[in-house]
C-alpha positions in Angstrom: 108.3 61.6 85.0 108.8 60.4 81.4 105.2 61.1 80.6 105.5 64.6 82.1 108.6 65.4 80.0 107.1 64.1 76.8 103.9 66.0 77.3 105.8 69.2 78.3 108.1 69.1 75.2 105.2 68.4 72.8 102.8 70.9 74.3 105.5 73.5 74.5 106.6 73.0 70.9 103.0 73.3 69.7 102.4 76.4 71.8 105.6 78.2 70.7 104.9 77.3 67.1 101.4 78.8 67.2 102.7 81.8 69.2 105.2 82.5 66.4 102.5 82.2 63.8 100.3 84.7 65.6 97.1 86.1 64.2 94.0 83.9 64.4 96.1 80.8 65.0 97.3 82.1 68.4 94.0 83.8 69.2 92.1 80.6 68.3 94.4 78.5 70.5 94.0 80.8 73.5 90.2 81.0 73.0 90.1 77.1 73.0 92.3 77.1 76.2 89.9 79.6 77.8 86.9 77.3 77.0 88.6 74.2 78.3 89.7 76.2 81.4 86.2 77.3 82.0 85.0 73.7 81.9 87.7 72.8 84.4 86.5 75.7 86.6 82.9 74.4 86.5 84.1 70.9 87.5 86.2 72.3 90.3 83.2 74.0 91.8 80.8 71.1 91.0 78.6 73.2 88.8 76.9 71.3 86.0 77.9 72.5 82.6 74.4 72.0 81.3 72.7 74.6 83.6 71.6 77.8 82.1 73.8 79.8 84.4 76.9 77.8 83.3 76.1 78.4 79.7 75.6 82.1 80.3 79.0 82.1 82.0 80.6 80.5 79.0 79.0 83.1 76.8 80.4 85.7 79.1 84.0 84.4 78.8 83.7 84.4 75.0 82.3 87.9 74.9 85.3 89.1 76.9 87.6 87.5 74.4 85.9 88.7 71.2 87.2 92.3 71.3 90.8 91.0 71.6 90.3 88.7 68.6 90.1 91.7 66.3 86.9 90.3 64.7 84.8 92.7 62.6 81.8 92.6 64.9 81.0 96.3 65.3 78.5 95.9 68.1 80.8 93.8 70.3 83.8 96.1 69.6 81.8 99.1 70.9 80.9 97.2 74.2 83.4 97.7 77.0 84.2 94.9 79.5 82.4 96.7 82.4 79.2 96.7 80.3 79.5 93.0 79.6 80.1 92.3 83.2 77.2 94.4 84.4 74.7 92.7 82.0 76.1 89.3 83.0 75.4 90.2 86.7 71.9 91.3 85.7 71.2 88.2 83.7 72.7 85.7 86.2 70.8 87.4 89.1 67.6 87.1 87.0 68.3 83.4 86.6 68.2 83.0 90.4 64.7 84.4 90.3 63.6 82.4 87.3 64.9 79.2 88.7 63.4 79.9 92.2 66.9 79.7 93.7 67.8 76.4 92.2 70.6 78.6 90.9 71.7 80.4 94.0 73.5 83.6 94.7 76.6 81.5 95.6 76.6 79.9 92.2 76.3 83.3 90.6 79.3 84.6 92.6 81.4 81.6 91.7 80.5 82.0 88.0 81.3 85.7 87.9 84.7 85.1 89.6 85.4 82.5 86.9 84.3 84.8 84.0 86.5 87.6 85.1 89.5 85.4 86.1 89.5 83.5 82.8 87.9 86.0 80.4 90.2 88.9 81.3 93.3 86.7 81.8 93.1 85.0 78.4 91.9 88.2 76.7 95.1 90.1 77.6 97.3 87.2 76.2 95.6 87.6 72.9 95.7 91.4 73.0 99.4 91.3 73.7 100.2 89.1 70.7 97.9 91.0 68.3 99.0 94.5 69.5 100.9 95.3 66.3 104.4 94.9 65.0 105.9 94.5 68.5 103.3 92.1 69.7 105.5 89.0 69.2 108.3 90.7 71.1 106.2 91.6 74.2 104.4 88.3 74.2 107.6 86.3 74.1 109.0 88.6 76.7 106.2 88.0 79.2 106.0 84.3 78.6 109.8 83.7 78.8 110.1 85.7 82.0 107.3 83.7 83.6 108.8 80.4 82.5 112.3 81.6 83.5 111.0 82.5 87.0 109.3 79.0 87.3 112.4 77.2 86.2 114.7 79.3 88.2 112.7 78.8 91.4 112.6 75.0 90.8 116.2 74.5 90.1 117.5 76.9 92.7 115.5 75.2 95.4 116.5 71.7 94.3 120.2 72.7 94.0 120.3 74.0 97.6 118.3 71.1 99.0 120.2 68.3 97.2 123.5 69.9 97.7 122.7 70.4 101.4 124.1 73.9 101.2 121.8 75.1 103.9 118.3 74.5 105.2 115.8 76.3 103.0 112.9 78.3 104.3 109.4 77.5 103.2 107.8 80.3 101.3 104.1 79.5 102.1 103.9 76.0 103.5 100.1 76.1 104.2 99.4 76.7 100.5 102.4 75.2 98.6 104.7 73.2 100.8 107.4 72.7 98.1 108.0 76.4 97.4 111.0 77.9 99.2 112.1 81.5 99.8 115.5 80.7 98.2 113.8 79.2 95.2 111.6 82.3 94.8 114.6 84.6 95.0 116.3 82.4 92.4 113.3 82.7 90.2 113.3 86.5 90.4 117.0 86.6 89.5 116.6 84.3 86.5 113.5 86.3 85.3 115.5 89.5 85.6 118.4 88.0 83.6 115.9 86.9 80.9 114.4 90.3 80.8 117.8 91.9 80.4 118.5 89.7 77.4 115.4 91.1 75.7 116.8 94.6 76.4 120.0 93.7 74.4 117.9 92.2 71.6 115.8 95.4 71.3 117.1 98.3 73.4 114.9 100.8 71.6 111.8 99.0 72.9 113.1 98.1 76.3 115.5 100.1 78.4 117.8 98.2 80.8 116.1 99.6 83.9 112.6 98.9 82.6 113.7 95.3 81.7 115.0 94.6 85.2 112.0 96.1 86.9 109.6 94.2 84.7 111.5 91.0 85.4 111.0 91.5 89.1 107.3 92.3 88.7 106.6 89.3 86.5 108.4 86.9 88.8 106.6 88.1 91.9 103.1 88.4 90.4 103.6 85.1 88.6 104.4 83.4 91.9 101.3 84.9 93.4 99.2 83.6 90.6 100.6 80.2 91.2 99.9 80.4 94.9 96.4 81.7 94.3 95.6 78.6 92.2 97.2 76.4 94.8 95.1 78.0 97.6 91.9 77.5 95.5 92.7 73.8 94.8 93.4 73.2 98.5 90.0 74.6 99.4 88.4 72.3 96.8 90.5 69.3 98.0 92.0 68.5 94.5 95.5 68.1 93.2 94.9 69.1 89.6 92.2 71.1 87.8 92.1 68.6 85.0 93.9 65.8 83.1 94.1 67.1 79.6 97.9 67.3 79.8 99.2 64.0 81.1 101.7 64.5 83.9 100.9 68.3 84.1 97.2 68.4 85.0 94.7 70.7 83.4 94.8 74.0 81.5 94.4 76.0 84.7 97.3 74.2 86.3 99.6 75.3 83.5 98.3 78.9 83.1 97.8 80.0 86.7 100.7 82.5 86.5 99.7 83.7 83.0 96.1 84.5 84.0 97.4 86.9 86.6 100.5 88.4 85.0 99.1 89.5 81.6 96.1 91.5 83.1 98.3 92.9 85.8 100.8 94.3 83.3 98.2 95.7 81.0 95.8 97.2 83.5 98.8 99.0 85.2 100.1 100.1 81.7 103.5 98.4 82.2 103.6 97.0 78.7 
């Protein structure tokens, strides 16, 4: 527990510091996290990082990140994500032919899932922060609502269980046995309260009704992101995706909610 707390405090302080700095500092950190996360994804699926297909997948993740970095690469900036993804499909399927099925269609499917999941997830974190003068506001808003939801769910569930107020109901025991319905409700309420605070900080940017509704959406979608990663790890028979953060696991363990919430909000035009 001590290791977990120390790691959490140090990693959290560094992340918040870089988030406040913004610019290429934040974009670079997120890009590095995406690369480490991709390596964890390969190991989860027992795909060798040295194969040509795995290298192409890494290039695909980086290509999806580049437009969000704001780099002056005119050709890349003119290429849309769907174009990148189609050519990745084309190249990876060509690899199955060139390797005479040593790289199989199953490998290609897993790699494409990872490219979209990680490339688009981390891309929208960068896009949010670099989106102009209000980028810091919206990035902090989303992150703090996610963290408030996680903390609210954890402490609400523990409070009810330890205080023996009543018997809690399991949210989805087959996937995540420790999550409870009451904890999830507590997470939503804390996320909404956090969102409302942002309304009072900047009412011109965020109305009260919009703040409350976004708090609900972020809490629910974030919980789903967590459950999705838990379901995937159960299929693979692993507890953590990595060990880069002592006591916390890997990058994908810590960013499971982020990877779903940020694209969800952007693609639906909610922020």
